[in-house]
C-alpha positions as CSV (number, residue, x, y, z in Angstrom):
1,M,0.0,0.0,0.0
2,S,1.4,3.4,-0.9
3,L,1.7,6.4,1.4
4,S,-0.9,8.3,-0.5
5,E,-3.5,5.5,0.0
6,Q,-2.6,5.3,3.8
7,D,-2.6,9.1,4.4
8,P,-5.5,11.1,3.0
9,D,-3.5,14.4,3.3
10,L,-1.2,13.2,0.6
11,S,-3.8,11.9,-1.7
12,E,-5.8,15.1,-1.5
13,A,-2.7,17.3,-2.0
14,S,-1.5,15.7,-5.2
15,A,-2.7,16.8,-8.7
16,F,-1.4,16.4,-12.2
17,S,-2.8,18.7,-14.9
18,G,-6.3,18.3,-13.6
19,E,-6.1,14.5,-13.7
20,A,-5.7,12.0,-10.9
21,S,-2.1,11.6,-10.2
22,P,-0.4,8.3,-9.4
23,S,0.6,7.6,-5.9
24,T,4.2,8.2,-4.9
25,P,6.0,4.9,-4.3
26,L,7.3,4.0,-0.9
27,P,10.9,3.0,-0.2
28,G,11.4,-0.6,-1.4
29,E,8.7,-0.4,-4.0
30,E,9.4,-0.5,-7.7
31,R,10.1,3.1,-8.8
32,D,8.5,4.7,-11.8
33,P,10.9,5.8,-14.5
34,I,9.5,9.3,-14.2
35,G,10.7,9.3,-10.6
36,E,14.2,8.4,-11.8
37,R,14.2,11.2,-14.4
38,G,12.8,13.7,-11.9
39,L,9.3,14.9,-11.4
40,P,7.8,16.9,-14.3
41,E,7.0,20.5,-13.8
42,S,3.3,19.8,-14.1
43,W,3.4,17.8,-10.9
44,K,2.2,19.8,-7.9
45,V,2.7,17.7,-4.8
46,Q,2.2,19.4,-1.4
47,L,3.0,18.0,2.0
48,P,1.5,19.3,5.2
49,D,3.7,21.8,7.0
50,F,5.1,20.0,10.1
51,E,6.7,22.1,12.8
52,G,8.9,19.2,13.9
53,P,9.2,15.4,14.1
54,L,6.7,15.2,17.0
55,D,4.2,17.1,14.9
56,L,4.6,14.5,12.2
57,L,4.2,11.7,14.7
58,L,1.0,13.2,16.1
59,H,-0.3,13.5,12.5
60,L,0.4,9.8,11.8
61,I,-1.3,8.8,15.0
62,K,-4.4,10.9,14.1
63,V,-4.6,9.7,10.5
64,H,-4.4,6.0,11.4
65,E,-6.6,6.5,14.5
66,L,-4.0,4.9,16.8
67,D,-4.0,4.8,20.5
68,I,-1.3,7.2,21.7
69,Y,-0.8,5.1,24.8
70,D,-0.3,1.9,22.8
71,I,1.6,3.0,19.7
72,P,2.4,0.3,17.1
73,V,6.0,1.2,16.7
74,A,6.6,-0.8,13.5
75,L,3.7,0.9,11.6
76,V,4.6,4.4,12.8
77,C,8.3,3.9,12.1
78,D,7.5,2.7,8.5
79,Q,5.2,5.6,7.9
80,F,7.7,8.1,9.3
81,H,10.4,6.8,7.0
82,A,8.0,6.9,4.1
83,Y,7.4,10.6,4.8
84,L,11.1,11.3,4.9
85,S,11.7,9.5,1.7
86,L,8.9,11.4,0.0
87,M,10.3,14.7,1.3
88,E,13.8,13.8,-0.1
89,E,12.2,12.7,-3.4
90,L,10.5,16.1,-3.7
91,N,13.8,17.8,-3.1
92,L,12.7,19.2,0.2
93,D,15.2,20.0,2.9
94,V,14.9,17.3,5.6
95,A,15.9,18.9,9.0
96,A,18.4,17.1,11.2
97,E,15.7,16.8,13.9
98,F,13.6,14.6,11.6
99,I,16.5,12.3,10.8
100,Y,17.4,12.1,14.5
101,E,13.8,11.2,15.4
102,A,13.8,8.5,12.7
103,A,16.9,7.0,14.2
104,L,15.2,6.9,17.6
105,L,12.2,5.2,16.1
106,I,14.4,2.5,14.5
107,Q,16.1,2.0,17.9
108,L,12.7,1.8,19.6
109,K,11.5,-0.7,17.0
110,S,14.5,-2.9,17.6
111,R,13.9,-2.8,21.3
112,M,10.3,-3.8,20.9
113,L,11.4,-6.9,19.0
114,L,13.5,-8.1,21.9
115,P,12.0,-9.8,24.9
116,R,11.8,-7.7,28.0
117,S,13.9,-8.8,31.0
118,K,12.3,-8.9,34.4
119,K,13.6,-7.0,37.4
120,E,14.7,-8.6,40.7
121,D,11.2,-8.1,42.2
122,G,9.6,-10.0,39.3
123,E,8.2,-7.0,37.5
124,E,8.9,-6.4,33.9
125,E,11.0,-3.4,32.7
126,E,9.3,-0.3,31.6
127,D,7.7,-0.1,28.2
128,P,10.3,1.3,25.8
129,R,7.6,3.4,24.3
130,E,6.9,5.3,27.6
131,V,9.4,8.1,26.9
132,L,8.0,8.6,23.4
133,V,4.4,8.7,24.8
134,Q,5.3,11.3,27.4
135,R,7.0,13.5,24.8
136,L,4.0,13.2,22.5
137,L,1.5,14.0,25.3
138,E,3.5,17.0,26.4
139,Y,3.9,18.3,22.8
140,R,0.2,17.8,22.2
141,R,-0.7,19.9,25.2
142,L,1.6,22.7,24.1
143,K,0.3,22.6,20.5
144,E,-3.4,22.8,21.8
145,A,-2.5,25.7,24.0
146,A,-0.8,27.4,21.1
147,Q,-3.9,26.9,19.0
148,E,-6.1,28.4,21.7
149,L,-3.8,31.4,22.0
150,A,-3.8,31.9,18.3
151,E,-7.6,31.8,18.3
152,V,-7.8,34.3,21.1
153,E,-5.4,36.6,19.1
154,R,-7.5,36.2,16.0
155,L,-10.6,37.2,17.9
156,R,-8.8,40.1,19.6
157,L,-7.8,41.6,16.2
158,G,-11.5,42.1,15.4
159,I,-12.2,44.0,18.7
160,W,-11.9,47.7,18.8
161,T,-12.2,49.5,22.2
162,R,-13.8,52.9,22.4
163,Q,-11.6,55.4,24.1
164,A,-13.1,57.6,26.7
165,G,-13.8,61.1,25.6
166,P,-12.9,64.3,27.5
167,P,-15.0,65.1,30.6
168,K,-18.1,67.0,29.9
169,I,-18.0,70.6,31.1
170,A,-21.0,72.8,31.5
171,N,-21.4,75.2,28.6
172,D,-23.2,77.8,30.6
173,P,-20.6,80.0,32.4
174,D,-23.3,81.5,34.6
175,E,-24.3,78.2,36.0
176,E,-23.6,78.1,39.7
177,V,-21.7,75.1,41.2
178,D,-23.0,73.8,44.5
179,L,-20.1,74.1,47.0
180,G,-22.3,73.7,50.1
181,D,-20.6,70.5,51.2
182,V,-17.1,71.9,50.7
183,S,-15.5,73.4,53.8
184,L,-12.5,75.7,54.1
185,F,-10.3,72.8,55.3
186,D,-11.2,70.8,52.1
187,L,-10.1,73.7,50.0
188,L,-6.8,74.0,52.0
189,A,-6.2,70.3,51.6
190,A,-6.8,70.4,47.9
191,F,-4.6,73.4,47.5
192,K,-1.8,71.6,49.4
193,R,-2.1,68.6,47.1
194,V,-1.8,70.9,44.1
195,L,1.4,72.5,45.6
196,V,2.9,69.1,46.3
197,R,2.2,67.9,42.8
198,Y,3.6,71.1,41.3
199,D,6.8,70.7,43.3
200,Q,7.2,67.1,42.1
201,E,6.7,68.1,38.5
202,H,8.8,71.3,38.7
203,P,11.9,70.6,40.9
204,P,13.7,73.7,42.0
205,A,16.5,74.8,39.8
206,L,20.1,74.7,41.1
207,H,21.5,78.2,41.3
208,L,25.3,78.4,41.5
209,K,26.6,81.6,43.0
210,G,29.9,82.5,41.4
211,E,32.8,83.7,43.6
212,T,34.3,87.0,42.6
213,F,37.9,88.0,43.0
214,S,39.2,91.6,43.0
215,V,42.2,92.7,41.1
216,R,43.0,95.2,43.9
217,D,43.0,92.5,46.5
218,Q,45.4,90.4,44.4
219,I,47.7,93.5,44.1
220,R,47.8,94.0,47.8
221,R,48.4,90.3,48.4
222,M,51.4,90.2,46.0
223,L,52.9,93.4,47.4
224,R,52.8,91.8,50.9
225,H,54.7,88.8,49.6
226,M,57.3,91.0,48.0
227,E,58.0,93.2,51.0
228,A,61.0,91.1,52.0
229,G,62.8,92.0,48.8
230,R,63.0,88.4,47.6
231,P,61.9,87.6,44.0
232,Y,58.4,86.3,43.8
233,D,57.7,83.2,41.6
234,F,54.5,83.9,39.8
235,L,54.0,80.4,38.4
236,D,54.2,78.9,41.9
237,D,51.7,81.5,43.1
238,L,49.3,80.4,40.3
239,R,49.5,76.7,41.5
240,L,48.3,77.8,45.0
241,L,45.2,79.6,43.7
242,S,41.7,78.0,44.1
243,C,40.1,78.4,40.7
244,R,40.5,79.8,37.2
245,A,38.8,83.1,38.1
246,E,41.3,83.8,40.9
247,A,44.2,83.0,38.5
248,I,42.8,85.5,35.9
249,A,42.6,88.2,38.6
250,A,46.2,87.5,39.7
251,F,47.4,87.8,36.1
252,L,45.6,91.2,35.7
253,A,47.2,92.3,38.9
254,V,50.7,91.5,37.6
255,L,49.9,93.6,34.5
256,E,48.7,96.6,36.6
257,L,51.8,96.3,38.9
258,A,54.1,96.4,35.9
259,K,52.2,99.3,34.4
260,L,52.6,101.3,37.7
261,N,56.3,100.5,37.7
262,L,55.9,98.8,41.1
263,I,57.5,95.5,39.9
264,R,59.9,94.2,37.3
265,V,59.1,91.0,35.5
266,H,62.0,88.6,34.6
267,Q,61.9,85.1,33.0
268,T,64.7,82.7,33.7
269,E,66.2,80.2,31.3
270,K,64.1,77.5,33.0
271,G,60.9,79.4,32.1
272,E,60.2,80.7,35.6
273,I,58.5,84.1,35.8
274,L,60.0,86.1,38.7
275,L,58.5,89.3,40.1
276,H,61.0,91.9,41.6
277,R,59.8,94.8,43.8
278,T,61.0,98.2,42.8
279,T,61.8,101.1,45.1
280,R,58.8,103.1,44.1
281,E,56.1,103.3,46.8
282,V,52.5,102.5,45.9
283,Q,49.9,105.3,46.3
284,E,46.5,104.3,47.6
285,H,44.7,106.5,45.1
286,E,46.4,104.5,42.3
287,L,44.8,101.4,43.6
288,E,41.4,103.0,43.8
289,I,41.3,103.8,40.2
290,I,42.0,100.2,39.2
291,Q,38.8,98.6,38.1
292,G,37.9,95.2,39.5
């Protein structure tokens, strides 16, 4: 008996130019010369789309009305291999998982041919088909659940929810609102909630207060350091300052001191900038006219 005669899915899927097509031979049967030359382009043979080897096994059990708890391994194994042969003959890619499952079925078929040994307590060993049955039952549950979810999704696509519209507001501005049950404490509590929500949505901005440095203060500081008559290293002084703004004020102070002829600026071969105090005395009014 050919696979098309045993499986109605194959017999219904085959067509040849509008005429009844011959059945595809099973492995071991005499092949048609057409099969050796390759199937003509007019052949249109379709196989059901199986998501995996377990899906194919469930299909065979359903088609042949087999008891999943008492699987005839020989029949299922032959049918499984017939499907694989047909898939290869139709130049379909046979996944490795199908080939692996076929090898397991052959192993299971060989174990079923051997007599079962008894355990020490006299009981027979477990049925070799038990593992396969459990896998099929678990896969069938998952497949049924997936079908139910797909049906729910299909129904969900046809449902459109109506969005709630904006709240209705009285059109008459002269209409009075009854606030007889609202006390002063209710208004204060509502106002407090509004303030809390506003503070949460509008966090206070961080205000940074910049520190200012006076050029006159920097001049007085440098003159105090140079009272002893020793040269003053300007670069070392810059390293001790706290920030860039103070360094800028110190640099402007050096320019003002040199302009007033209160210091002499000298740069050594090593790149050091030395400030030397002159003999000229500083006048307070000269410092007052310095801006900054």
